[in-house]
N, C-alpha and C positions, 0 to 999 in steps of 0.2 A: 504494500500499500504506500502511496505517496506520503512523504514525511509530514507535509502540512495537513493532510486529511487524518493521519494517525494522531497528530498533535491535537486536532479539534476533537476527535473521539476521546482522547485522554482527558481533556478538560471537561467534556460532558460526563464521562464516567466518574471523575473525581468529584464533581458537584453532586452527583447522585449519592455517592458513597458518604459524603460529608453531611447528608441529612440525618445519618445515623438511625434511620428508621428500621434497618435490618443489619445483620452482621455484614461486615465488609466482603467476606468471601462469598456470601450468598448473593450480594448485590453484583459483584463482579461476574459470577457465574450466570446470573440472569441477563446481564448486559451482553455477555458473549452469545447467549442463546438468541438474543434479538439481532445479533450481527453475525450470522452464520458464515459470511464470506471472509471473515478474518482468519488469516493463516495461523499456524501454531506459533511462529516467531513473533507475529504481531500481538497475539494474545499474551505471550509471555512478557513482552516488553511493556504492554499496558498494565498488566498485573504487578510487575516489579515497580513501575512508576508509582502506582497507587500505594502500595505497602511501604515503599521507601519514604514517600511523603508523609504517610500516617505515623510512621515511627519517628520522623523528625519533628512532629508537632510537640510542643512542650506538654508536660504533665499538668492536668488541672490543679489549681491552687490547693484544693482540699487534699488531693492525693499527694502532691509534693510536700505539704506540711507533715502528713502522717509518715511518709518515708524518711523525711529529714529527722523527725523525732525518733524514729526507729534505728536509723543507721548513722546519724551525724554526718561526718565528712564522707562516709561511704555512699551516701545518697547520690553524689555526683557520679561516682563510678557506676552505680546501678543505672542511672539515666543514660550514660553513654553506652552501656551494654544493651539496654533496651532499644537503642537506635539501630542495632545490628540484626540481621536475620538470624534466626535460630539454626543451629546445625541439624543435620539429619541423622538421627540415632536409630539403630535397629537392635532388636533383641534376638539372639540365636535361640532357636527352639531345640532344647537339649534332648527332646524326644527323638529328634531325627539327625542331629548333627552336632559337631563340636565347634567351638569358636575358631580355633586355628584353621580348620577346613573351610569354613565360610569366609574367613578373612582372605584366604588364598584365592578362593573362587572370585571374590569381588575384585581383588587386585588383578587377577588374570583377565577380567572383563574390562580393565582399564580404569577402574575407579580408585580414587585415593581414599583409603580406609585405614583406621587405626583402632586399637582396643580402647574402650572407654576406661577412664582411670579408677572408677569405683565399682560399677556393676560387673560381676564376673561373666555376664552373658552379653554384654553390650559391644557394639561397634559403632564408630562415628565416621560419617562420610563427608567429604568436602563438596560444597556446591549443593545442587538439587538434582541429582541424577534420577532418571526413571528406573525403578526397580522391577516393575511388573513383568517385563519381558525376560528377566534373569531366571535361569533354572533354579537358583537358590530360593527365589521367591515363589515361583510356581510350585515347587516341590515342598513348600512349607518349612524351609530351613530357617527362615527369618521372618520377623514381623517389625514393622515400623513402630517404635516406641521410645519416647524420651528416656534418657538414662534415670532421671529422677523418678519417673513412673515405675521403672523396673525396681528401684530400691523400695518402693512401697510393698511390692510382693515379697521381697526379701524380709521386710519387717514382720510380715505375717508368719513366715517360716512354716508352711503347712507340712505335715507328715503324710506319708503315702496313703494310710488308711483313714485319714481324718474325714470328718464332715466339715465342709468349708462353705461359707456364704460370701460372695461379693455383692454387697447390699445395694450399691448404686453402680451397677456394672457398665452402663452406657453401651458403647459398641464392643466392649469386652476385651480390651487390650490386656488388662490386669488379670481377667479370668483366664486368658490363654497362658499367661505367665504362671499362674497358680496351678493350672492343669499340668503344665510341663514339670513343675516342681514335685507334683504328686505322682508323676509317672503313670498317669492314666488310671490311678487307683483311688479308692475312697469315693466320697460323694461330694460333688462340686455343684453349687447352685449360683446362678446369675440372676439377680433381681434388678428390676428397674421400673420406673413408672411409665416408660416409653416402650411400647411393643415394637415400634418402628426401629428404635436403636437395637433392641434385642434381635430383631430379624437380621440386622447387618452383621451379627456375630456368626450366623449359621455358616456362610461360606468360608469364613476364617477358620472356624472349627474344623470343617471338612479338610481344608488345606493343611492344618496343623497336625492332624492325626489324633486329636483329643476327642474322645467319645464320651467320657463320663461327666457330662455337663447337662444340667436341667435348668431351663430358663423359666422365669415367671414374671409376667407383667403385673406389677402391683397397682392398686388403685391409689394408694398413698402409703405412708410409712406405718399406718396403724391397720393395714389390711388384715382382716380377721383370719385369713388363711395362714398368717405367720404364727398364730397361737400354737399350732401343732408342733412347731419347732422350738418352742420356748425352752431354754435350758438344756438343749440337746446338741448344740453346735460347738465344735472344737475351735474353729477359727472364724472370725467375722471381720471383714474389711469394709469400712465405711469411707469411701472416697467421695465426700459429700458434694452436693451442688454448691457452687460458690461464685464469687465475682469473676474468677478466672484471671485475676490481674497478674498472676505468675506467668501467664502466657502471652504477655504484651509483645514479645518479639514476633510471635505468630499471628496474634490478633490485636494489633495496636489500636484499633477502634474502640476496644473495651474501655479505655481510659475516659472516653467521652460517653459511652453508653451506660456506665455505672455512676452512681451518685452516693453520697453518705446515707441517703434514705434507703436506697436499694441494698446497700451493704448491711445496714442495721437489720432490715427485714430478712436478709439472708442468714444472719446470725441466729435469728429465732428459729428458722427452719432447720438449720444445722443442729441446734440443741435438741430439737424434737426428734429428728432422724436418728441421732446418736443414742438418745435414751431408748428408743424403740428397738433399734438394732441390738443394743446391749442385752435385751431380754432374751435373745436367742443363745447367748454364750453360756455354755455349761460350766459348772465349778471346775476350776483349773484351766479353763480355756482362755484364749487370747482375743483381744479386741484392738483393732487399729483404726484410728480416726485420721483422715487426711484431707487436705485441700490443695488446690493449685492457686492459692492466694498469697499475697505478700503482706496482708494486713492482720495485725494482732487481734483485731476484733472478730475475725473469722477463725483464728488459730488458737493462740494461747488462751484467750478469753473463753472460748467454747470448751477447750480441753480442761482448763482449771475449774470451770463451773461444773462440768460433768464429774470430775474427780471429787469435788466437795460434796456433791449430792449422792454419790454412789460409793460409799465406803467399802463395799464388797469387791471393788475393783482396785487392785494394787498397781500403781504405775511402774512400768519397766523402763530402764534407761535405754533409749534408742541406740546409743553408740555401742553399748554392750550387745544388744540384740544383732545389730548389723555386723559387728566383729565376729560373733558366733556364726553368722550366716556367710562369712567369707569375704566381707567387704573390707578392703584395705583403706586405711586412713579414715575410718568411721568417725573418730573424734572430731575431725575437721568439718564434719557435716552436721553436727549436732550442737545444741545449746540448751542448757538447763534440763537435760533429759529428753528433749524433743528433737526430732529431725527438722532442720531448717536449711533449705537449699535456696541459693541466690544465683541468678544468672551471671552477675559480675564476679562471683567468687568460685562457682562450681561449674559454670558453662552448661547448666541444666535450666529447665523451666523453674520457676519459683515454686517450691513445695514446702508443706508443713505436715508433720505426722506425730501423733502421740500413740503410745502403746500401753495397754493394761493387761493384767492377768486377773481373772476372777478367782476370789478365794475359794479353796476347795472345801 
C-alpha cells in the first residue's frame, strides 16, 4: 500500500483505539476485518505503530502516584520497561519433550532462543516469530506462556495423584502446566465463569496430550455445584480476575481503561472469589492466590485480609516453595513471603502470589 494511504489508515485506527471503548487488540482486529485488502506486512506495521504509541503514553496520575509510593526511585525504571514490548516466552511440555531438545529445534529453525532464568520449563525468544508452523508447536512440545505465569504453577506444586482445581482457568495456560506436572494422573479441574474461554482450552489439551482434565463453567464463585467438592481438594489455584496492569507491555491501553473505582471494585470481587475457593481445600491442602496486577490493593491487601479472616490457613513462604520446586534465585522474586514479579526487575509480566496450607 502507498505510504500516504497507510499513514491515513494508521491515523484512523489510532483515533478509534484511543476511544478506549474496547480493548486495543480487539479494536485492531476489527479494523483489519474491515480492511481485508491489507497485506500481512501492512497489518504488522499498523499494529506495531498503535502499540508503540500506546506504550509511550504517560501513566495516568493516579497510577503513577501509586507506583511511585510502591517503588520509589524504581518507578522510573518500571515506566521505561513498560514502554518496551514484552518478550515471547514458551513453556516446554514435559509430557512430550525436554527443554534442551526444544531449544535445539527452535535454534535449528533459525530462532534466537535462550532458557528463562527462573522457570525450569521456560524458553525466551527474540522478536515475535510465528510458532504455529513449527513441528514443536504442532506436536504439543511447547505452549506460549509468560515465565511469571509458569512460576504460579510451580507454587502450587501438585503431586501426581492429587485432586487439583484451577479456579479461574481462563483459556487454560496454567491448567496445561499443572497437567504436565501431574503427569496425566490424578484429577484436574478447570473452572471459569466463561464457557467460551473454556472451549478455547480443548484444542490445546488435545495438542498437549493431557487427558485428565474436567472443565466446568460456573455461574459465579458461589455456584452450588461447588459444594460437593468442599474440603476435598489437595491444591487450589486462584489466578483471580484483576486490573491486568502487570501486562501493560502487552496491553498498554489498560492504563486508560482502568480507574481507582474499577480497581476498588475488583478488590471486592477478588476477596469473594478467594474465600469461596478456599472452601474446596482439604486439611493439609494448599491454596495459591495470584494476580497479574502491580497494585497492592489487589495483591497484599487481599492476601492479608484473607489470612486475618481464615486462621485455619497457614501462610507459606513463597521463596521456600519455589526453591523446593527447583527455581533458582527464588529469593530475588519474593518479598515478605509473597511472590512479587516486576517487568523491570525480572523481565516477566507483573505478578503477585500468596501461598497457604490449610491446617490438618
